[in-house]
MIMI-731903 format. One record per atom (N, C-alpha, C): residue in one letter; x, y, z. Coordinates in nm, 2 decimals. Layout:
<rec a,<X,Y,Z>> ...
END
This chain:
<rec m,<1.37,2.94,-2.16>> <rec m,<1.25,2.90,-2.23>> <rec m,<1.18,2.79,-2.17>> <rec e,<1.05,2.79,-2.14>> <rec e,<0.98,2.69,-2.09>> <rec e,<0.95,2.57,-2.18>> <rec k,<0.96,2.45,-2.14>> <rec k,<0.94,2.33,-2.23>> <rec k,<0.79,2.30,-2.22>> <rec k,<0.74,2.27,-2.33>> <rec k,<0.59,2.23,-2.35>> <rec k,<0.58,2.08,-2.33>> <rec s,<0.47,2.03,-2.30>> <rec s,<0.44,1.89,-2.28>> <rec s,<0.45,1.82,-2.42>> <rec n,<0.49,1.69,-2.41>> <rec n,<0.48,1.60,-2.53>> <rec n,<0.37,1.50,-2.51>> <rec l,<0.27,1.53,-2.43>> <rec l,<0.17,1.44,-2.40>> <rec l,<0.07,1.41,-2.52>> <rec d,<0.09,1.48,-2.63>> <rec d,<0.01,1.45,-2.75>> <rec d,<0.06,1.35,-2.84>> <rec n,<0.18,1.30,-2.82>> <rec n,<0.25,1.20,-2.90>> <rec n,<0.18,1.07,-2.86>> <rec s,<0.17,0.97,-2.96>> <rec s,<0.11,0.84,-2.93>> <rec s,<0.22,0.74,-2.89>> <rec t,<0.18,0.64,-2.81>> <rec t,<0.27,0.54,-2.76>> <rec t,<0.41,0.59,-2.72>> <rec t,<0.41,0.67,-2.62>> <rec t,<0.53,0.73,-2.57>> <rec t,<0.53,0.72,-2.42>> <rec i,<0.65,0.69,-2.36>> <rec i,<0.66,0.68,-2.21>> <rec i,<0.72,0.81,-2.16>> <rec f,<0.65,0.87,-2.06>> <rec f,<0.69,0.99,-2.00>> <rec f,<0.73,0.97,-1.85>> <rec s,<0.83,1.05,-1.81>> <rec s,<0.85,1.04,-1.66>> <rec s,<0.81,1.18,-1.60>> <rec g,<0.78,1.17,-1.48>> <rec g,<0.74,1.29,-1.40>> <rec g,<0.71,1.25,-1.26>> <rec h,<0.60,1.30,-1.21>> <rec h,<0.56,1.27,-1.07>> <rec h,<0.41,1.28,-1.05>> <rec l,<0.36,1.20,-0.96>> <rec l,<0.22,1.22,-0.93>> <rec l,<0.20,1.35,-0.86>> <rec a,<0.08,1.41,-0.89>> <rec a,<0.06,1.54,-0.84>> <rec a,<-0.07,1.55,-0.76>> <rec g,<-0.12,1.44,-0.70>> <rec g,<-0.24,1.45,-0.62>> <rec g,<-0.35,1.36,-0.67>> <rec i,<-0.47,1.38,-0.61>> <rec i,<-0.59,1.31,-0.66>> <rec i,<-0.69,1.42,-0.68>> <rec d,<-0.77,1.42,-0.79>> <rec d,<-0.87,1.52,-0.82>> <rec d,<-1.00,1.49,-0.74>> <rec e,<-1.10,1.58,-0.75>> <rec e,<-1.22,1.56,-0.68>> <rec e,<-1.30,1.44,-0.73>> <rec e,<-1.27,1.39,-0.84>> <rec e,<-1.34,1.26,-0.89>> <rec e,<-1.26,1.13,-0.85>> <rec g,<-1.15,1.15,-0.78>> <rec g,<-1.08,1.03,-0.74>> <rec g,<-0.97,0.99,-0.83>> <rec r,<-0.94,1.07,-0.94>> <rec r,<-0.84,1.02,-1.04>> <rec r,<-0.70,1.07,-1.00>> <rec v,<-0.60,0.99,-1.03>> <rec v,<-0.47,1.02,-1.00>> <rec v,<-0.42,1.12,-1.10>> <rec l,<-0.35,1.22,-1.05>> <rec l,<-0.30,1.33,-1.14>> <rec l,<-0.15,1.31,-1.16>> <rec f,<-0.11,1.34,-1.29>> <rec f,<0.03,1.32,-1.33>> <rec f,<0.09,1.45,-1.38>> <rec q,<0.21,1.49,-1.34>> <rec q,<0.28,1.61,-1.39>> <rec q,<0.41,1.56,-1.46>> <rec q,<0.42,1.59,-1.59>> <rec q,<0.53,1.55,-1.67>> <rec q,<0.65,1.64,-1.62>> <rec e,<0.77,1.57,-1.62>> <rec e,<0.89,1.65,-1.59>> <rec e,<0.92,1.76,-1.68>> <rec d,<0.97,1.87,-1.62>> <rec d,<1.02,1.99,-1.70>> <rec d,<0.91,2.05,-1.78>> <rec t,<0.78,2.05,-1.74>> <rec t,<0.68,2.12,-1.82>> <rec t,<0.61,2.22,-1.73>> <rec v,<0.54,2.31,-1.80>> <rec v,<0.46,2.41,-1.73>> <rec v,<0.31,2.38,-1.74>> <rec d,<0.28,2.26,-1.80>> <rec d,<0.13,2.22,-1.81>> <rec d,<0.08,2.18,-1.68>> <rec s,<-0.05,2.19,-1.66>> <rec s,<-0.12,2.15,-1.54>> <rec s,<-0.12,2.00,-1.53>> <rec p,<-0.12,1.95,-1.41>> <rec p,<-0.13,1.80,-1.40>> <rec p,<-0.25,1.74,-1.47>> <rec v,<-0.24,1.62,-1.52>> <rec v,<-0.35,1.56,-1.59>> <rec v,<-0.39,1.43,-1.53>> <rec p,<-0.52,1.39,-1.54>> <rec p,<-0.56,1.26,-1.48>> <rec p,<-0.51,1.15,-1.57>> <rec v,<-0.47,1.04,-1.50>> <rec v,<-0.43,0.92,-1.57>> <rec v,<-0.50,0.80,-1.53>> <rec t,<-0.51,0.70,-1.62>> <rec t,<-0.57,0.57,-1.59>> <rec t,<-0.47,0.49,-1.51>> <rec i,<-0.51,0.42,-1.41>> <rec i,<-0.42,0.34,-1.33>> <rec i,<-0.40,0.21,-1.39>> <rec g,<-0.27,0.18,-1.43>> <rec g,<-0.24,0.06,-1.50>> <rec g,<-0.15,-0.03,-1.42>> <rec i,<-0.13,-0.01,-1.29>> <rec i,<-0.05,-0.09,-1.20>> <rec i,<-0.13,-0.14,-1.09>> <rec l,<-0.09,-0.26,-1.04>> <rec l,<-0.17,-0.32,-0.93>> <rec l,<-0.11,-0.27,-0.80>> <rec l,<-0.19,-0.17,-0.75>> <rec l,<-0.16,-0.11,-0.62>> <rec l,<-0.29,-0.08,-0.55>> <rec s,<-0.30,-0.09,-0.41>> <rec s,<-0.42,-0.06,-0.34>> <rec s,<-0.44,0.09,-0.35>> <rec d,<-0.57,0.13,-0.33>> <rec d,<-0.60,0.27,-0.33>> <rec d,<-0.52,0.35,-0.23>> <rec g,<-0.50,0.29,-0.11>> <rec g,<-0.42,0.36,-0.01>> <rec g,<-0.28,0.39,-0.05>> <rec a,<-0.21,0.29,-0.12>> <rec a,<-0.08,0.31,-0.17>> <rec a,<-0.08,0.41,-0.28>> <rec l,<-0.18,0.42,-0.36>> <rec l,<-0.18,0.52,-0.46>> <rec l,<-0.20,0.66,-0.40>> <rec v,<-0.29,0.67,-0.31>> <rec v,<-0.31,0.80,-0.25>> <rec v,<-0.19,0.85,-0.18>> <rec k,<-0.12,0.76,-0.11>> <rec k,<0.01,0.79,-0.04>> <rec k,<0.11,0.84,-0.14>> <rec a,<0.13,0.76,-0.26>> <rec a,<0.22,0.81,-0.36>> <rec a,<0.19,0.94,-0.42>> <rec a,<0.06,0.97,-0.44>> <rec a,<0.01,1.09,-0.49>> <rec a,<0.04,1.21,-0.40>> <rec r,<0.01,1.18,-0.27>> <rec r,<0.04,1.29,-0.17>> <rec r,<0.19,1.32,-0.15>> <rec l,<0.27,1.22,-0.17>> <rec l,<0.42,1.24,-0.16>> <rec l,<0.48,1.28,-0.29>> <rec h,<0.40,1.30,-0.40>> <rec h,<0.45,1.34,-0.53>> <rec h,<0.56,1.25,-0.58>> <rec q,<0.53,1.11,-0.56>> <rec q,<0.63,1.01,-0.60>> <rec q,<0.65,1.02,-0.75>> <rec r,<0.77,0.99,-0.79>> <rec r,<0.82,0.98,-0.93>> <rec r,<0.74,0.87,-1.00>> <rec a,<0.70,0.89,-1.13>> <rec a,<0.62,0.79,-1.19>> <rec a,<0.65,0.79,-1.35>> <rec l,<0.61,0.68,-1.41>> <rec l,<0.61,0.66,-1.55>> <rec l,<0.47,0.65,-1.60>> <rec v,<0.44,0.72,-1.71>> <rec v,<0.31,0.72,-1.77>> <rec v,<0.33,0.69,-1.92>> <rec m,<0.24,0.61,-1.98>> <rec m,<0.25,0.58,-2.12>> <rec m,<0.13,0.63,-2.19>> <rec n,<0.15,0.70,-2.30>> <rec n,<0.04,0.75,-2.38>> <rec n,<0.00,0.64,-2.48>> <rec t,<-0.11,0.58,-2.47>> <rec t,<-0.15,0.47,-2.56>> <rec t,<-0.23,0.52,-2.69>> <rec e,<-0.27,0.64,-2.69>> <rec e,<-0.33,0.69,-2.80>> <rec e,<-0.32,0.84,-2.81>> <rec t,<-0.35,0.91,-2.91>> <rec t,<-0.34,1.06,-2.91>> <rec t,<-0.43,1.12,-2.82>> <rec g,<-0.40,1.23,-2.75>> <rec g,<-0.48,1.30,-2.66>> <rec g,<-0.47,1.25,-2.51>> <rec i,<-0.54,1.32,-2.42>> <rec i,<-0.53,1.29,-2.28>> <rec i,<-0.59,1.16,-2.24>> <rec r,<-0.69,1.11,-2.31>> <rec r,<-0.76,0.99,-2.27>> <rec r,<-0.68,0.86,-2.27>> <rec g,<-0.57,0.86,-2.34>> <rec g,<-0.48,0.74,-2.34>> <rec g,<-0.37,0.73,-2.24>> <rec l,<-0.36,0.82,-2.14>> <rec l,<-0.26,0.82,-2.05>> <rec l,<-0.28,0.71,-1.95>> <rec v,<-0.18,0.63,-1.93>> <rec v,<-0.19,0.52,-1.84>> <rec v,<-0.06,0.52,-1.75>> <rec l,<-0.09,0.52,-1.61>> <rec l,<0.02,0.51,-1.51>> <rec l,<0.07,0.36,-1.52>> <rec i,<0.20,0.34,-1.56>> <rec i,<0.26,0.21,-1.57>> <rec i,<0.37,0.18,-1.47>> <rec g,<0.40,0.28,-1.38>> <rec g,<0.50,0.24,-1.28>> <rec g,<0.53,0.36,-1.19>> <rec l,<0.57,0.33,-1.06>> <rec l,<0.63,0.43,-0.97>> <rec l,<0.77,0.40,-0.96>> <rec l,<0.85,0.51,-0.95>> <rec l,<0.99,0.50,-0.95>> <rec l,<1.05,0.54,-0.81>> <rec r,<1.16,0.46,-0.78>> <rec r,<1.24,0.50,-0.66>> <rec r,<1.38,0.45,-0.68>> <rec e,<1.47,0.50,-0.60>> <rec e,<1.61,0.47,-0.62>> <rec e,<1.65,0.34,-0.55>> <rec r,<1.59,0.31,-0.43>> <rec r,<1.64,0.19,-0.36>> <rec r,<1.52,0.13,-0.27>> <rec v,<1.55,0.02,-0.21>> <rec v,<1.45,-0.04,-0.11>> <rec v,<1.50,0.01,0.02>> <rec g,<1.40,0.00,0.11>> <rec g,<1.43,0.05,0.25>> <rec g,<1.53,-0.05,0.32>> <rec s,<1.60,0.00,0.42>> <rec s,<1.70,-0.08,0.49>> <rec s,<1.64,-0.20,0.56>> <rec k,<1.52,-0.19,0.62>> <rec k,<1.45,-0.30,0.68>> <rec k,<1.43,-0.42,0.59>> <rec a,<1.37,-0.38,0.47>> <rec a,<1.35,-0.48,0.37>> <rec a,<1.48,-0.54,0.32>> <rec r,<1.58,-0.46,0.29>> <rec r,<1.71,-0.50,0.24>> <rec r,<1.78,-0.60,0.34>> <rec d,<1.77,-0.57,0.47>> <rec d,<1.84,-0.65,0.57>> <rec d,<1.76,-0.77,0.62>> <rec a,<1.63,-0.78,0.58>> <rec a,<1.55,-0.89,0.63>> <rec a,<1.59,-1.02,0.58>> <rec g,<1.59,-1.12,0.65>> <rec g,<1.62,-1.26,0.61>> <rec g,<1.49,-1.32,0.54>> <rec p,<1.51,-1.43,0.47>> <rec p,<1.40,-1.49,0.40>> <rec p,<1.29,-1.52,0.50>> <rec g,<1.16,-1.49,0.47>> <rec g,<1.05,-1.53,0.55>> <rec g,<1.04,-1.45,0.68>> <rec e,<1.12,-1.35,0.70>> <rec e,<1.11,-1.28,0.83>> <rec e,<0.97,-1.20,0.84>> <rec l,<0.93,-1.14,0.74>> <rec l,<0.80,-1.07,0.74>> <rec l,<0.75,-1.05,0.60>> <rec t,<0.63,-1.09,0.58>> <rec t,<0.56,-1.07,0.46>> <rec t,<0.43,-1.00,0.49>> <rec v,<0.40,-0.89,0.42>> <rec v,<0.28,-0.82,0.44>> <rec v,<0.21,-0.82,0.30>> <rec t,<0.08,-0.86,0.30>> <rec t,<0.00,-0.86,0.18>> <rec t,<-0.13,-0.78,0.21>> <rec v,<-0.16,-0.68,0.12>> <rec v,<-0.28,-0.61,0.14>> <rec v,<-0.34,-0.59,0.00>> <rec d,<-0.46,-0.63,-0.01>> <rec d,<-0.53,-0.63,-0.14>> <rec d,<-0.66,-0.55,-0.13>> <rec g,<-0.69,-0.48,-0.02>> <rec g,<-0.81,-0.41,-0.01>> <rec g,<-0.92,-0.48,0.06>> <rec e,<-0.91,-0.61,0.06>> <rec e,<-1.01,-0.70,0.13>> <rec e,<-0.95,-0.78,0.24>> <rec t,<-0.82,-0.81,0.23>> <rec t,<-0.76,-0.90,0.32>> <rec t,<-0.63,-0.85,0.37>> <rec l,<-0.59,-0.85,0.50>> <rec l,<-0.46,-0.81,0.55>> <rec l,<-0.40,-0.94,0.60>> <rec q,<-0.29,-0.98,0.54>> <rec q,<-0.22,-1.10,0.59>> <rec q,<-0.09,-1.07,0.63>> <rec l,<-0.05,-1.10,0.76>> <rec l,<0.09,-1.08,0.81>> <rec l,<0.15,-1.22,0.83>> <rec d,<0.26,-1.25,0.78>> <rec d,<0.33,-1.38,0.80>> <rec d,<0.46,-1.35,0.85>> <rec a,<0.51,-1.43,0.96>> <rec a,<0.63,-1.42,1.01>> <rec a,<0.69,-1.55,1.05>> <rec e,<0.81,-1.57,1.06>> <rec e,<0.87,-1.70,1.09>> <rec e,<0.85,-1.74,1.24>> <rec k,<0.88,-1.64,1.33>> <rec k,<0.88,-1.67,1.47>> <rec k,<0.75,-1.63,1.55>> <rec q,<0.72,-1.50,1.54>> <rec q,<0.60,-1.45,1.61>> <rec q,<0.55,-1.32,1.55>> <rec i,<0.43,-1.29,1.58>> <rec i,<0.37,-1.16,1.54>> <rec i,<0.31,-1.10,1.67>> <rec v,<0.34,-0.97,1.69>> <rec v,<0.29,-0.91,1.81>> <rec v,<0.22,-0.78,1.77>> <rec l,<0.09,-0.77,1.81>> <rec l,<0.02,-0.64,1.80>> <rec l,<0.01,-0.58,1.93>> <rec r,<0.05,-0.45,1.94>> <rec r,<0.07,-0.39,2.07>> <rec r,<0.01,-0.24,2.06>> <rec c,<-0.07,-0.21,2.17>> <rec c,<-0.12,-0.08,2.18>> <rec c,<-0.13,-0.04,2.33>> <rec g,<-0.04,0.04,2.38>> <rec g,<-0.04,0.07,2.52>> <rec g,<-0.01,-0.05,2.61>> <rec k,<-0.10,-0.08,2.70>> <rec k,<-0.09,-0.20,2.79>> <rec k,<-0.15,-0.33,2.73>> <rec a,<-0.20,-0.32,2.61>> <rec a,<-0.27,-0.44,2.55>> <rec a,<-0.18,-0.50,2.44>> <rec s,<-0.19,-0.63,2.43>> <rec s,<-0.11,-0.69,2.32>> <rec s,<-0.17,-0.83,2.29>> <rec l,<-0.15,-0.87,2.16>> <rec l,<-0.18,-1.00,2.11>> <rec l,<-0.06,-1.05,2.05>> <rec m,<-0.02,-1.18,2.09>> <rec m,<0.10,-1.24,2.04>> <rec m,<0.06,-1.37,1.98>> <rec l,<0.11,-1.40,1.86>> <rec l,<0.09,-1.52,1.79>> <rec l,<0.23,-1.58,1.77>> <rec r,<0.26,-1.70,1.83>> <rec r,<0.39,-1.76,1.82>> <rec r,<0.39,-1.88,1.72>> <rec r,<0.50,-1.91,1.68>> <rec r,<0.52,-2.02,1.58>> <rec r,<0.48,-2.16,1.63>> <rec d,<0.49,-2.18,1.76>> <rec d,<0.45,-2.31,1.82>> <rec d,<0.30,-2.32,1.84>> <rec g,<0.22,-2.22,1.80>> <rec g,<0.07,-2.23,1.81>> <rec g,<0.02,-2.15,1.93>> <rec r,<0.10,-2.10,2.01>> <rec r,<0.05,-2.03,2.13>> <rec r,<-0.01,-1.89,2.09>> <rec v,<-0.12,-1.86,2.14>> <rec v,<-0.18,-1.72,2.12>> <rec v,<-0.20,-1.66,2.26>> <rec i,<-0.13,-1.55,2.28>> <rec i,<-0.13,-1.48,2.41>> <rec i,<-0.20,-1.35,2.40>> <rec l,<-0.31,-1.33,2.46>> <rec l,<-0.39,-1.21,2.47>> <rec l,<-0.37,-1.15,2.61>> <rec s,<-0.32,-1.02,2.61>> <rec s,<-0.29,-0.96,2.74>> <rec s,<-0.34,-0.82,2.74>> <rec g,<-0.39,-0.78,2.86>> <rec g,<-0.44,-0.64,2.87>> <rec g,<-0.49,-0.62,3.02>> <rec t,<-0.52,-0.50,3.05>> <rec t,<-0.56,-0.46,3.19>> <rec t,<-0.71,-0.50,3.21>> <rec y,<-0.78,-0.51,3.10>> <rec y,<-0.93,-0.54,3.10>> <rec y,<-0.96,-0.61,2.97>> <rec v,<-1.00,-0.74,2.97>> <rec v,<-1.02,-0.81,2.85>> <rec v,<-1.18,-0.85,2.85>> <rec v,<-1.24,-0.82,2.74>> <rec v,<-1.38,-0.85,2.72>> <rec v,<-1.40,-0.94,2.60>> <rec s,<-1.48,-1.04,2.61>> <rec s,<-1.51,-1.13,2.50>> <rec s,<-1.66,-1.12,2.48>> <rec c,<-1.70,-1.08,2.36>> <rec c,<-1.84,-1.07,2.33>> <rec c,<-1.87,-1.15,2.20>> <rec s,<-2.00,-1.20,2.20>> <rec s,<-2.04,-1.28,2.08>> <rec s,<-2.19,-1.27,2.06>> <rec r,<-2.23,-1.25,1.94>> <rec r,<-2.38,-1.26,1.91>> <rec r,<-2.43,-1.40,1.89>> <rec g,<-2.33,-1.49,1.89>> <rec g,<-2.36,-1.63,1.88>> <rec g,<-2.29,-1.71,1.99>> <rec p,<-2.27,-1.84,1.98>> <rec p,<-2.20,-1.91,2.09>> <rec p,<-2.06,-1.86,2.11>> <rec n,<-2.02,-1.85,2.23>> <rec n,<-1.88,-1.81,2.27>> <rec n,<-1.82,-1.94,2.34>> <rec k,<-1.74,-2.01,2.26>> <rec k,<-1.69,-2.14,2.31>> <rec k,<-1.54,-2.12,2.36>> <rec i,<-1.52,-2.19,2.47>> <rec i,<-1.38,-2.20,2.52>> <rec i,<-1.35,-2.35,2.51>> <rec k,<-1.25,-2.39,2.43>> <rec k,<-1.22,-2.53,2.41>> <rec k,<-1.07,-2.55,2.43>> <rec g,<-1.03,-2.66,2.49>> <rec g,<-0.89,-2.69,2.50>> <rec g,<-0.88,-2.82,2.57>> <rec a,<-0.76,-2.88,2.56>> <rec a,<-0.73,-3.01,2.63>> <rec a,<-0.77,-3.00,2.78>> <rec t,<-0.72,-2.88,2.83>> <rec t,<-0.76,-2.84,2.97>> <rec t,<-0.79,-2.69,2.97>> <rec v,<-0.88,-2.66,3.06>> <rec v,<-0.92,-2.51,3.07>> <rec v,<-0.90,-2.47,3.21>> <rec a,<-0.81,-2.37,3.23>> <rec a,<-0.78,-2.32,3.36>> <rec a,<-0.84,-2.18,3.38>> <rec i,<-0.93,-2.17,3.48>> <rec i,<-0.99,-2.04,3.51>> <rec i,<-0.94,-2.00,3.64>> <rec n,<-0.86,-1.89,3.65>> <rec n,<-0.79,-1.83,3.76>> <rec n,<-0.70,-1.94,3.81>> 
END
């Protein structure tokens, strides 16, 4: 026998999984063990749009709370997972912090950060050194392009 949804009860927490994003950009939720169609939920957790889209595409397990009777009161209150990744688990304090809020990307590391693509790289070191390397480097500016330093060596 198929189990029907309990999404009409008020102030109840349900488990299930995210089931995608609808054409209006709303996150869809599918309650566990039901035959009901996925329903849109209000986002009640602090996550970037990118993280929410990824979770919805991967059908990540989730918790939803019904704050009032009917579908309008469904609020996504959490994403569920069993464990943290091994890189995060094994990282020492301050080894790498990544913060993304939709407007700013901040990477913090204790010793150095390296951005690499093919033969090009940008390295930031703890001692203040910045090393830009590539087979062809161009510096463009619509305003002043200053080169400042205690000494400047060209070739």
